Every structure is written in C-alpha cells, then in structure tokens.
C-alpha positions in Angstrom: 121.1 138.6 143.2 120.9 136.7 146.5 123.6 134.3 147.3 123.0 130.6 146.7 123.9 130.0 150.3 121.3 132.5 151.6 118.2 131.3 153.6 115.6 130.1 151.1 112.7 132.4 150.4 109.3 130.8 150.9 106.9 130.9 148.0 103.4 129.5 147.9 101.5 127.5 145.3 97.7 127.4 145.5 96.1 124.1 144.4 92.4 123.6 143.7 89.8 123.3 141.0 88.2 126.5 139.6 85.8 128.2 142.0 87.3 126.5 145.1 88.2 129.8 146.9 91.9 130.2 145.8 91.6 133.9 145.1 90.1 134.5 148.5 92.8 132.5 150.2 95.5 134.3 148.3 94.1 137.7 149.3 94.0 136.6 153.0 97.4 134.9 152.9 99.4 137.7 151.2 99.7 140.1 154.2 100.5 137.3 156.6 103.7 136.5 154.7 105.5 139.8 155.4 106.2 141.8 158.5 103.8 144.5 159.7 104.3 147.6 157.7 105.9 145.8 154.7 104.1 145.4 151.4 102.2 142.0 151.2 103.5 139.1 149.2 103.1 139.3 145.4 100.1 137.4 144.1 100.7 136.1 140.6 97.3 135.1 139.1 97.1 133.3 135.8 93.6 134.8 135.3 95.0 138.3 135.8 97.9 137.7 133.5 95.5 136.3 130.9 93.4 139.4 131.1 96.5 141.5 130.6 97.8 139.5 127.6 94.5 138.8 125.8 92.2 141.5 127.1 89.9 139.1 128.9 90.5 136.4 131.5 88.1 134.1 129.7 90.2 134.0 126.5 92.2 130.8 126.5 95.1 131.9 124.3 98.5 130.2 123.9 99.7 129.0 127.4 103.3 129.9 126.5 102.4 133.6 126.5 101.0 133.3 130.1 103.8 131.1 131.2 106.6 133.4 130.1 105.1 136.4 131.8 104.4 134.4 135.0 107.9 133.1 135.2 109.5 136.4 134.5 107.6 138.1 137.3 108.4 135.3 139.7 112.1 135.6 139.0 112.0 139.4 139.4 110.3 139.0 142.8 112.9 136.4 144.0 115.7 138.7 143.0 114.0 141.5 145.1 113.5 139.1 148.0 109.7 139.3 147.8 107.7 136.2 148.6 105.3 135.1 145.9 101.9 133.4 145.8 101.0 131.7 142.5 97.2 131.6 142.2 96.2 129.0 139.6 94.5 125.6 139.7 97.7 123.5 139.4 95.4 120.6 139.0 97.9 118.4 137.2 101.3 117.2 138.4 103.2 118.5 135.4 101.8 122.0 136.1 103.1 121.8 139.7 106.5 120.3 138.8 107.1 122.9 136.2 107.4 125.4 139.1 108.7 123.4 142.0 111.4 121.5 140.1 111.4 122.4 136.5 112.1 126.1 136.6 115.6 127.7 136.7 115.4 130.1 139.6 117.9 132.8 140.7 117.7 132.1 144.4 116.9 129.1 146.7 113.2 128.7 147.3 111.1 126.7 149.7 107.8 125.9 148.0 104.7 125.6 150.3 101.6 124.0 148.8 98.1 125.1 149.8 95.7 122.5 148.8 92.0 123.6 148.9 89.8 120.6 149.7 86.6 122.4 148.6 83.9 119.8 147.9 83.0 119.5 144.2 79.3 120.4 144.7 80.4 123.6 146.5 82.8 124.4 143.6 80.0 124.0 141.1 77.6 126.1 143.3 80.2 128.9 143.7 81.0 128.8 140.0 77.3 129.6 139.2 77.6 132.8 141.1 80.9 134.0 139.5 81.0 136.7 137.0 83.2 134.5 134.8 81.9 131.0 134.9 84.0 128.0 134.0 82.4 125.0 132.2 81.3 122.5 134.8 83.0 119.7 132.9 86.3 121.5 133.3 85.8 121.8 137.1 84.8 118.1 137.3 87.9 117.0 135.3 90.3 119.1 137.4 88.7 117.8 140.7 89.2 114.3 139.5 92.8 114.9 138.6 93.5 116.3 142.1 91.8 113.3 143.7 94.0 110.8 141.7 95.6 108.5 144.3 98.9 108.3 142.4 99.3 111.7 140.8 97.5 114.0 143.2 99.4 116.7 145.1 102.2 115.3 147.2 105.1 116.6 149.2 107.3 114.5 147.0 106.7 117.0 144.2 109.3 119.2 145.8 107.2 120.9 148.4 108.8 121.7 151.8 105.3 121.4 153.2 101.8 120.7 151.9 99.0 122.4 153.8 95.4 121.3 153.6 92.6 123.9 153.8 88.8 123.3 153.7 87.3 126.7 153.1 83.8 125.5 153.9 84.8 124.7 157.4 85.9 128.2 158.3 84.0 131.5 158.2 87.3 133.4 158.7 90.4 131.9 157.0 92.9 134.3 158.6 93.3 132.5 162.0 93.6 129.2 160.2 96.3 130.4 157.9 98.2 132.2 160.7 98.2 128.9 162.7 99.5 127.0 159.7 102.3 129.5 159.0 103.3 129.4 162.7 103.7 125.6 162.5 105.6 125.5 159.2 109.1 125.5 160.6 108.4 122.6 162.9 106.6 120.6 160.1 109.5 121.2 157.7 112.1 120.1 160.2 110.1 117.0 161.1 109.7 116.0 157.5 113.3 116.6 156.7 114.4 114.5 159.7 112.6 111.5 158.2 114.8 111.7 155.1 118.1 112.6 156.9 119.7 109.2 156.3 118.5 108.9 152.7 121.1 108.3 150.0 120.2 111.0 147.4 121.1 110.4 143.8 120.5 111.9 140.3 116.9 110.6 140.2 115.8 111.6 143.7 113.7 114.5 142.4 110.3 113.4 141.3 110.6 115.3 138.0 113.7 113.4 137.0 112.4 110.0 138.3 109.1 110.3 136.4 110.8 111.4 133.3 113.0 108.3 133.4 110.0 106.0 134.0 108.0 107.6 131.3 110.9 107.2 128.9 111.2 103.5 129.8 107.5 103.1 129.1 107.7 105.0 125.8 110.7 103.0 124.5 109.3 99.6 125.7 106.2 100.3 123.6 108.0 101.8 120.6 111.6 100.8 120.6 113.8 103.4 119.0 110.5 105.3 118.2 110.8 103.5 114.9 107.8 104.2 112.7 108.8 102.0 109.8 105.7 99.9 109.7 102.3 101.6 109.0 100.5 100.6 112.2 103.2 101.9 114.5 103.5 105.1 112.4 99.7 105.6 112.8 100.0 105.1 116.6 102.9 107.6 116.9 101.2 110.2 114.7 98.1 109.9 116.9 100.4 111.2 119.7 102.3 113.8 117.8 101.9 114.8 114.1 104.0 115.5 112.2 106.5 113.1 113.7 109.4 114.9 115.3 112.8 114.7 113.7 116.3 114.6 115.2 118.1 112.0 117.2 116.5 109.6 119.6 116.8 112.1 122.5 115.2 114.9 120.5 112.3 112.7 119.3 111.7 111.1 122.7 111.7 114.5 124.4 109.0 115.7 122.0 106.8 112.7 122.7 107.3 112.9 126.4 106.4 116.6 126.4 103.2 115.9 124.5 102.2 112.9 126.5 103.1 113.9 130.0 103.8 117.7 130.1 106.3 120.2 128.9 108.5 119.8 132.0 109.3 116.2 130.9 110.5 117.3 127.4 114.0 118.6 128.3 116.2 117.3 125.5 119.4 117.5 127.5 117.9 115.7 130.4 116.4 113.0 128.2 119.7 112.5 126.5 121.3 111.9 129.9 118.5 109.4 130.7 119.3 107.5 127.6 122.9 107.3 128.5 122.1 106.1 132.0 119.8 103.4 130.6 122.5 102.3 128.2 125.1 102.2 130.9 122.9 100.1 133.2 121.9 97.5 130.7 118.3 98.5 130.0 119.0 98.7 126.3 120.6 95.2 126.1 118.3 92.2 125.8 120.8 89.7 127.2 121.4 88.6 130.8 123.2 91.0 133.1 124.2 90.6 136.7 125.7 94.1 137.0 124.3 96.2 139.8 122.3 99.3 139.1 124.6 102.3 139.4 123.2 105.5 141.0 123.3 108.6 138.9 125.3 111.5 140.4 123.3 114.3 142.1 123.6 117.5 139.9 126.0 120.0 141.3 123.2 122.7 141.7 121.3 120.4 144.0 124.4 119.9 146.2 124.6 123.7 146.8 120.9 124.2 147.6 120.4 124.8 143.9 119.4 127.4 141.5 116.9 125.1 139.9 113.6 124.3 141.6 113.1 124.5 145.3 115.1 123.3 148.3 114.1 121.4 151.4 111.5 119.7 149.2 110.2 116.2 149.6 111.3 113.2 147.6 109.5 110.1 146.4 110.3 106.7 148.0 112.6 105.9 145.1 114.5 109.1 146.0 116.5 106.9 148.5 119.3 105.1 146.7 118.8 101.6 148.0 115.0 101.7 147.1 115.8 103.0 143.6 118.4 100.3 143.1 116.1 97.4 144.0 113.1 98.7 142.0 115.2 99.4 138.9 116.9 96.0 139.2 113.4 94.5 139.0 112.3 96.7 136.1 115.4 95.8 134.1 114.7 92.1 134.7 111.1 92.5 133.5 112.4 94.2 130.3 114.8 91.4 129.6 112.5 88.5 130.8 108.9 89.6 130.4 106.4 87.3 132.0 109.1 85.5 133.9 107.0 82.8 135.5 107.6 79.1 135.9 104.2 77.4 136.5 105.9 74.2 137.7 107.8 76.1 140.5 106.6 75.7 144.1 107.5 79.4 144.6 105.0 82.2 144.2 105.4 84.7 141.4 107.0 87.3 143.5 109.3 84.8 145.2 110.4 83.7 141.7 111.2 87.2 140.7 113.3 87.7 143.9 115.1 84.4 143.2 115.7 85.4 139.6 117.5 88.7 140.7 119.0 87.4 143.9 122.6 87.4 142.4 122.4 91.1 141.5 123.7 93.4 144.3 121.1 95.8 145.5 118.1 93.6 144.5 115.3 92.4 146.8 116.2 90.2 149.7 114.5 86.8 150.4 111.3 87.5 152.4 110.7 90.9 150.8 107.8 89.8 148.7 105.4 92.2 150.3 107.8 95.1 149.5 108.2 93.9 145.9 104.5 93.6 145.4 103.9 97.1 146.8 106.6 98.6 144.6 105.1 97.0 141.5 101.6 98.2 142.4 102.9 101.7 142.7 104.9 101.6 139.4 103.5 99.3 136.7 99.9 100.4 136.7 100.2 104.1 137.6 103.0 104.7 135.0 101.1 102.8 132.3 103.2 99.7 132.0 100.2 97.5 132.4 96.4 97.9 132.4 94.6 98.4 135.7 93.1 95.2 137.2 95.2 93.1 134.8 95.7 89.5 135.6 99.2 89.1 137.0 99.2 85.4 137.6 101.4 84.9 134.5 103.9 87.6 135.4 104.7 91.1 134.4 105.9 92.9 131.3 106.8 96.4 130.5 104.9 97.3 127.3 105.9 94.8 124.6 109.4 94.9 126.1 111.2 94.1 122.8 109.2 95.1 119.7 106.0 97.0 118.9 102.9 95.0 118.9 102.5 95.0 115.0 106.0 93.7 114.7 105.4 90.9 117.2 102.4 89.8 115.2 104.5 89.7 112.1 107.0 87.6 113.9 104.2 85.3 115.0 103.1 84.9 111.4 106.7 84.1 110.3 107.2 81.5 113.1 103.8 80.0 112.1 105.1 79.5 108.6 108.4 78.1 109.8 106.6 75.6 112.0 104.1 74.7 109.3 105.2 75.1 105.8 108.9 74.7 106.5 108.3 72.0 109.1 110.9 73.4 111.4 110.6 71.1 114.5 112.3 73.7 116.8 109.8 76.4 115.7 106.8 74.4 116.9 107.5 74.8 120.6 108.7 78.3 120.0 105.4 79.1 118.3 103.3 77.6 121.1 105.2 79.7 123.7 105.1 82.8 121.6 101.3 82.5 121.1 100.8 82.0 124.8 102.9 85.0 125.7 101.2 87.2 123.2 97.8 86.1 124.5 98.9 87.0 128.0 100.0 90.5 126.8 96.6 91.0 125.0 98.2 90.6 121.6 96.3 87.5 120.4 94.5 89.2 117.5 95.0 87.0 114.4 96.9 88.8 111.7 97.2 87.6 108.1 100.8 87.1 107.1 102.3 89.8 104.9 104.6 87.3 103.3 104.1 83.6 102.5 106.5 80.8 101.8 105.3 79.1 98.6 107.8 76.2 99.0 107.3 73.9 102.0 109.3 71.2 103.5 108.9 67.6 102.1 109.3 66.1 105.6 106.2 65.7 107.7 107.5 65.8 111.2 104.5 64.0 112.6 105.3 61.0 110.5 109.1 60.7 111.1 110.7 58.1 113.4 110.5 59.0 117.0 114.3 58.9 117.4 114.9 61.0 114.2 116.5 64.4 114.6 113.6 65.8 112.7 111.2 65.1 115.6 110.7 68.0 117.9 112.7 66.4 120.7 115.6 65.6 118.4 115.7 69.2 117.1 115.8 70.5 120.7 118.7 68.1 121.5 120.7 69.3 118.5 120.1 73.0 119.2 121.3 72.4 122.8 124.4 70.6 121.6 125.2 73.4 119.1 124.8 76.0 121.8 126.9 74.1 124.3 129.5 73.2 121.5 129.2 69.4 122.4 130.4 66.5 120.3 127.8 64.1 119.1 127.6 60.5 118.1 125.2 60.2 115.2 123.9 57.4 113.0 122.4 57.6 109.5 119.4 55.3 108.9 120.5 52.6 106.4 117.2 52.8 104.6 117.4 56.6 104.0 117.6 57.9 100.5 121.1 58.5 99.1 122.6 59.8 95.8 125.5 57.5 96.4 129.2 58.2 96.2 129.6 59.4 99.8 130.2 57.4 102.9 129.1 58.9 106.2 130.8 57.8 109.4 133.6 55.3 109.8 131.7 52.3 108.5 130.7 51.0 111.9 127.5 53.1 112.0 129.0 55.7 114.3 129.5 59.3 113.1 131.4 61.5 115.5 130.7 65.2 114.7 130.8 68.7 116.1 127.3 70.1 115.2 127.5 73.6 113.7 124.3 74.8 112.3 120.8 73.9 111.1 120.0 75.0 107.6 116.8 74.9 105.6 117.8 74.0 102.0 115.2 73.7 99.2 113.0 70.8 100.6 114.0 70.2 104.2 116.2 70.9 107.3 119.8 69.8 107.2 122.4 69.5 110.0 125.8 70.9 109.1 128.6 69.3 111.1 132.4 69.1 111.2 133.5 65.5 111.4 135.7 64.7 114.4 138.7 62.6 113.3 141.2 61.5 115.9 144.6 63.0 115.2 143.3 65.7 112.8 143.0 69.4 113.6 140.2 69.9 111.1 137.5 67.6 109.9 135.3 67.5 106.8 132.3 69.8 106.9 129.2 67.9 105.7 125.4 68.5 105.6 122.8 65.8 106.0 119.0 66.0 106.2 117.7 65.8 109.8 115.1 63.1 109.2 117.9 60.7 108.0 119.8 61.0 111.3 119.5 59.9 114.9 121.6 60.2 118.0 123.6 56.9 118.3 121.9 54.7 120.9 118.6 56.6 120.9 115.7 54.2 121.8 113.0 53.9 119.2 110.5 53.0 121.9 111.2 55.7 124.4 112.5 58.3 122.0 115.3 58.9 124.5 117.9 61.2 123.0 120.3 61.4 125.9 122.7 58.6 125.1 124.0 60.3 122.0 124.9 63.5 123.8 128.5 63.2 125.0 128.6 65.1 128.3 131.6 66.7 129.9 133.4 69.9 130.6 135.1 72.1 128.0 138.5 70.7 129.0 137.7 66.9 128.6 137.4 66.9 124.8 133.6 66.5 124.8 133.1 70.2 124.4 135.3 72.6 122.5 136.3 76.2 122.8 134.2 79.0 121.4 137.2 79.9 119.2 137.3 76.5 117.6 133.5 76.6 117.0 133.6 80.1 115.6 136.4 79.1 113.2 134.4 76.1 112.0 131.3 78.3 111.5 133.4 80.7 109.4 134.6 77.9 107.3 131.0 76.6 106.8 129.9 80.1 105.8 132.7 80.4 103.1 131.9 76.9 101.8 128.2 77.8 101.5 129.1 81.1 99.7 131.5 79.7 97.2 129.8 76.3 96.5 126.3 77.7 96.0 124.9 74.7 97.8 125.3 72.3 100.7 127.5 69.7 99.0 131.1 70.2 100.0 132.8 67.0 98.7 135.1 64.7 100.7 138.5 66.3 100.3 139.6 68.1 103.5 142.5 69.8 101.8 140.2 71.2 99.1 137.7 72.4 101.7 140.4 74.2 103.6 141.7 75.8 100.4 138.2 77.0 99.4 137.6 78.4 102.9 140.9 80.3 102.8 141.0 84.1 103.0 143.5 84.1 100.0 141.9 84.6 96.6 144.8 82.8 94.9 144.3 79.7 97.2 140.6 79.6 96.6 141.1 79.9 92.8 143.2 76.7 92.9 140.1 74.8 93.9 137.7 76.3 91.4 137.0 75.0 87.9 135.1 76.7 85.1 131.8 75.5 83.8 130.9 77.0 80.5 127.6 76.7 78.7 125.6 78.6 76.2 121.9 79.4 76.3 119.0 80.1 73.9 117.3 83.5 74.2 114.4 82.2 76.3 116.6 80.3 78.7 119.1 83.2 79.0 116.2 85.5 80.1 115.7 83.2 83.1 119.4 82.8 83.8 120.2 86.5 83.8 117.4 87.1 86.3 118.9 84.7 88.7 122.4 86.1 89.1 122.4 85.6 92.9 122.5 81.8 92.7 126.3 81.9 92.8 128.8 84.5 94.0 129.1 87.5 91.7 132.9 87.2 91.6 132.5 83.6 90.2 130.1 84.2 87.4 130.4 85.8 83.9 127.4 86.4 81.6 127.2 87.2 78.0 126.9 90.7 76.7 123.8 91.6 74.6 123.7 90.7 70.9 123.6 93.6 68.5 120.0 94.8 68.5 119.0 93.3 71.9 116.8 95.5 74.0 117.0 93.7 77.4 118.3 95.9 80.3 121.1 95.0 82.7 122.6 96.8 85.7 125.9 98.5 84.9 127.6 96.4 87.7 126.2 93.1 86.5 128.9 90.7 85.3 128.0 90.8 81.6 131.5 90.5 80.3 131.6 87.7 77.8 131.4 88.2 74.1 128.3 86.5 72.7 128.4 83.7 70.2 127.5 84.2 66.6 124.0 85.6 66.1 123.2 82.6 63.9 124.1 80.2 66.8 121.0 78.4 68.3 122.6 79.2 71.7 124.1 82.6 71.3 124.6 83.6 74.9 127.6 82.1 76.8 127.9 81.8 80.6 130.8 80.8 82.8 130.7 79.7 86.4 133.8 79.1 88.6 132.8 76.3 90.9 134.5 73.9 93.3 135.5 70.6 91.7 133.1 68.7 93.9 130.2 70.8 92.8 130.9 70.0 89.1 131.5 66.4 89.9 128.5 65.5 92.1 126.3 68.4 93.3 122.7 67.5 92.8 121.5 71.1 93.2 123.7 72.2 90.2 122.3 69.4 88.0 118.7 70.0 89.0 119.0 73.6 88.1 121.1 73.2 85.0 119.3 70.2 83.5 116.0 71.8 84.2 116.5 74.1 81.2 116.5 71.1 78.8 117.4 72.1 75.3 117.6 75.7 76.5 121.3 75.2 77.4 124.3 73.6 75.7 127.0 72.4 78.1 130.5 73.0 76.6 133.0 72.3 79.3 133.9 70.4 81.4 133.5 67.5 79.0 132.6 65.1 81.8 129.6 67.1 82.8 128.5 67.4 79.1 128.8 63.6 78.6 126.9 63.0 81.8 124.0 65.1 80.5 123.9 63.3 77.2 124.1 59.9 79.0 121.2 60.9 81.3 119.0 62.0 78.4 119.6 58.7 76.6 118.9 56.8 79.7 115.6 58.7 80.2 114.6 58.0 76.6 115.4 54.4 77.0 113.4 54.2 80.3 110.4 55.6 78.4 110.7 53.2 75.5 112.0 56.0 73.2 114.9 55.7 70.8 117.1 58.3 69.1 117.4 61.9 70.0 114.7 64.1 71.4 114.3 67.3 73.3 113.7 67.5 77.0 111.3 69.8 78.7 112.7 73.0 80.2 111.9 75.6 82.8 108.8 77.4 81.7 108.4 75.2 78.6 105.3 73.0 78.9 103.9 73.6 75.5 104.3 71.3 72.5 107.2 71.7 70.2 105.1 73.0 67.4 103.8 75.8 69.6 107.3 77.1 70.5 109.0 80.1 68.7 110.9 79.2 65.6 114.2 79.9 67.3 113.4 77.1 69.8 112.2 74.6 67.1 115.4 74.8 65.2 117.3 71.5 65.3 121.0 71.7 66.0 123.8 69.3 65.6 126.1 68.4 68.5 128.7 71.2 68.5 132.3 70.4 67.7 134.7 70.0 70.5 135.9 73.3 71.9 139.1 74.2 73.6 138.7 74.3 77.4 138.2 77.7 78.9 140.6 78.5 81.7 139.4 79.6 85.2 139.4 83.4 85.0 140.3 83.6 88.7 143.6 81.9 88.1 145.9 84.7 87.2 149.6 85.3 87.9 
C-alpha cells in the first residue's frame, strides 16, 4: 500500500446528464493519463458494472450492489497506483461527495472533475440515437440538478480542479483534454494559494459542513425527532417508514441519509455533530454569549488523509472566522427567531449584528452586506425558509423550538388562558404568539384538544385601571417577581372579604416580596411573603389580583411605577436569588400540605409546616374525621388527590362491597357498623388554620350536605350545624331539614331508601388523634 505521505494519485470524476458524451470523453481521456507505452487509466463505468451484476445495463437493480463493486475496484486500482476515471452521471451532490469526501481510501487522491456542458437539446437528440435509451424525463431532471446554482458541481466538493468541457464545440476532444491536463498543476497551485491562510477546522470539508447544517434543519423542525403527536408522526413517516429506532444520533442519521443522501448518514459523524451542537449552546434555548468553538480537524486530514481526496477545495465556511460568524448568527436565530424590533431605527440586519455584537467572532458593525449574503446562501438553499419568503419580520430556523402541531396546541392553550381563565399576562403573550405564528406560516386555526370548563369570575375588561388584574398591572407584577423586587401594595377597601384576616399594617400599606401568580378555582391570586422589619421570615399570604393595586398608582393614568421600589440587590429593595428560592420552596410546601391557598396568620406555624422534618410538620396538623353515606363516599374516594396522600385515610370496603380501589390507595380505616347511615369514615390531617377558617375546605365539605357527618373537631361540627340553622332561618324555615348535596338535585322522595333514612345526631365521640404524631 502506498505511503500516506506519497504524492497523491489523480483520479477523475465525469459529471454530466445521460447522453452528454461522458463515455466518449472517458475513452479519449484514459490514454492521456499515463505515460506512452503504459496501460491507459482504468475506466469504471456504472453502466458496465450494472451489466455485469444484473446482465443488462438497463436493469436498475439495488444501487448498493453497484456501489460496492465500484468502490472495491477503485480501491484496488489505488493500491496498484493506477489512475481511475469514474464514468457516471454524478448529477447530484451526494453522489459526488460519496467519492470525493465520503469514501475511505487507502492512498491520497487528487480528484479532478470533468463537467460536460452539453446542451439539453443535444443530450435528448443523442439519446434518441443510442442503443439503450434513457427516459427523457430522467435526462431533464439530472440536467436541472446540475444547473442548480447552490448544489451544482463545485470545487468546494473536494475537487482539486473542476474542468469544463463542451463536447459540441469540438470535433476532436483529444487536443482540448491534453491542454487541460497540461494546465492542471498551475490551476491547482493557484487555487490552493487562495486558501493558504485559511484556518481549517473540523467542518471545513463540505460533506461535514452540510451534514451539520442538515442536522440543524432537521432538529429545528422536529426537536428530538419526537413523534409523540399524530401529525408529527405522520410527517416523519412520510420521510422514513417504519420510523428508525435507537438513540437520537442513530435516528437522525437514518433521516439524513434518506433526505439528503447516504453519505450524510454516518452515525458516528452525526453523534459528533450532536455533541458539538450541545457544547456550543445550540441545544439550549437561553441566552448565551459564549463564542463558537471550532471543531478540531480530524487526524487523517492533517496527514493528507486516508479518507476522501487531498488538495481539494473548501466552501467559504471552511475558513474558521467565516464559520464562527455564520454559526453565531444561526445560533441566535434558533434562540430568538424573528428577532426584529419594529420601533428600532436600525435595519433588520443591523439589529441582528447589534444583538450578537457582544459575542466574540460575530459580525462587525458595517458588515450588513456580508451578513445578508451569508443568509441568502444558507437559509433558503438549506431549507430553513421558503424561497422568496418575506424577511421583513426577521428570520427563523424551522419552528426553532417545537414542531408546528405542538405550537398550534400551545396557541390553543394560551387562548384559553387569556380567555376562559382571564389571565391578564396571557393576553399580550397570545397576541405576540399569533403574530409570530402568522409570520412563520402557521396561522391555520386549530380546534383545541382540551378545554377548560371552569373560567375566571373576573372580567379583566371591567376591573379598575390600577388593579393588578389589568394587563399592565400583571406585567408589573411579573417584572417584580422576575427581578425579586419588594412592592408596596394596597387592598381596595370595598373588596370582598371573608373576615378575620387583616392585610397590611393598618395604614393601607402592604410591604411584600411577590413570589408567584396562581390560578385558584375562580381567579388569579398573588402569593407574597410579607416584609416585616426586624424579622427574617414573613407570613406567606395569597390575595386575588383584582382586589390589589400598587400603592400610589393613579386611577386616571393607570400609572404603576410608583409602587415598584427600585434599587440594586444590595440596597434592600431587591433580595438575593437564594432568599427568593427559599420563600418559593416554603410556598410550595404550604400549598402541598394545606390543600388550598389559605395559610393562616401564625408565622411559627407556617415555618413548622414548611419544615423538612415530618415530626415538626405533624405538630401543626390536626385531624378532621367525618363519615359518609355510600353515595357521598363514591365521590370522595374518586377525589383522593385533593389533599396529600400521606395526610388522608379512607375507609375500607364494607363486607359485600364491590367497588374497586388501587392497592396503594390509603383505604386503611375500619368501616362503621353496616347499619350506620354513614358507614364510611374518613380522616384528614390538616393545618389548624385550614380547619379554623379555610373557605375551600368548607365549600367542598359542606357541599355534600347530608351525605357527610362531621365528627371531630367539635368546633367544625358545631359551625356546620349553626350554618344550617342560619340558612333555614334566612329562608323562613324552622326545625331540622336536609341540605342539598353534590350530585343530589332530586326531591327527597326520589332518593334511594338509604338516603331517605332519618338519623339522630350522633352521640359525642372521643377525639381521634393525629396519626402523624408518633413517638
């Protein structure tokens, strides 16, 4: 085998549509490539190999059989030091790259391309006089592929030189070919001199660069190649069915091979591309100022390589600085698609340069023409956007973040949040999302797959202008939460209240650290931590947005700035991320263990319930025990997720019951006597403030009417009885009666006998201890 440091052997690739004169050129060129008296160069014709393999050159059998024999004979010739002419159409770039850069060769090779510029009418005429005619549609298709301004033959495909031949201009090709061969050394030296100062890198070869760009395009349209939704699955199966298996690299390689050619389907190379994209921030949707790092040149390429040719050309992005600036821009467009500020006096391309100016290796001010040219040569040719698309709004790479069907689902969800849930912050988000989707051509209306039956009770169009439920108020709150700013709030004196809780210090001023916005049952609530001078921790409370305003906000102007305390993180008006995170963790634990958004007004109890110690939490919890009728218990056991599983205990079935329950469901209590009107006991361990004053608990519990019997705590039982008597009195009724219950709208005589049975008030029972208090 020749040494890797030996002078490269020149091999020749013919390029042209069928019936363009390639075989004649090969026959004339072969003896000119060797010294007088030596055998001519070896001509490898795919038609000849096809006739060997299938018995007839017209038989279009599996290409893999032709490819393997062609490559084997090429390698044998290189080992013997015999120059080779490959006679085939090579009409598409992947077919050319498969030889010039995608093939593992045993010796260094300089590939010379011979491009036959035979006019299409001449090819069609010559084809009619051939013994084996090719369908005219095939000739026209290949001629069009060769004429493609972006993917037609190019020295950048790894050719040391690309020679043009027009057979119709010459009666005798031999003098022309001899002149071209005599000038090859000078042409190659001249071409190489232009690239002498280039900074080559791991994506300098066109094969590697295009594989990377095709991979970015594929993943920008189908992130993670996830086919979980039916529409995306259908689109992916239209490319390759059945869908490939394996990890992301294996699946991506299969799609790239099918979409763009087998030479782009190298699994190992694609896995390296994915690692490079991950390391350079392409897979991260956040903001990054890190420079693009150049991939290392493969060791084989350093030595003149045993893979592909040597002395071949490179694309413009083969130079490191050009690659860095273009990939910096592409990464920005992935993270910030349609990055365009209509109010800016800068042009679109000036804005893109300004947006990436802080990243080393990006475009310099004044390079708008260069940026525009780079985009024109990348986005449209490589399929990132449609040809002749309107770019006034900016650029995007595919859908950039999610497949189009998923984006439409998100649009439907945001529509419901803005409409049925009356989320004020979702309204501007929806407007912007719909605008961007329209720009991307994704403005087809899609019916929502899910619908929120419940909707907010607050009409944001009818609230006070200074209310936090107004869109501008919600924006101010979101900004304050993101910046961890302290706020001065006020609660409208006329707002509804259940009583018993005082907000603020009595002066109308409420100093808080805003934590989170939460939709709860009927509206949006602001969860805050009160800021009390001299205390490390403040009470966490929740209040409905429409009942609040920023202190000092003007009803006329709707100005919201005065309530925003401005300052740096060190002046006390902003707090550290660690403090904010700790408060959010405390809020999450309070929500989990309380089962609602009422957290009482005892800071010590709040801190105890938010503790990571089960024993400490148990000290705050009290047990609510009640028993249910069969019909009510059916509803109750279906709603076990209302409170944490570790805080609930349900009745076991009665003998003879047929209802099913999961083996891990907390059915641990012994049922009451089968003759009891309420045979199924339940126990909930809840914070003391929940039992004392939580409206959500009462609304849920009392809604079952006579379907439940509260047994402990006594205060809650007495409260229920008192409320029932007060309701009867309010309606002019006297004595005892049964209240309506969940799912019970029928008259009493229409109910089952078990629900008509009258029962006396049960005798006092001994209190049931909190089962979490042990040891």
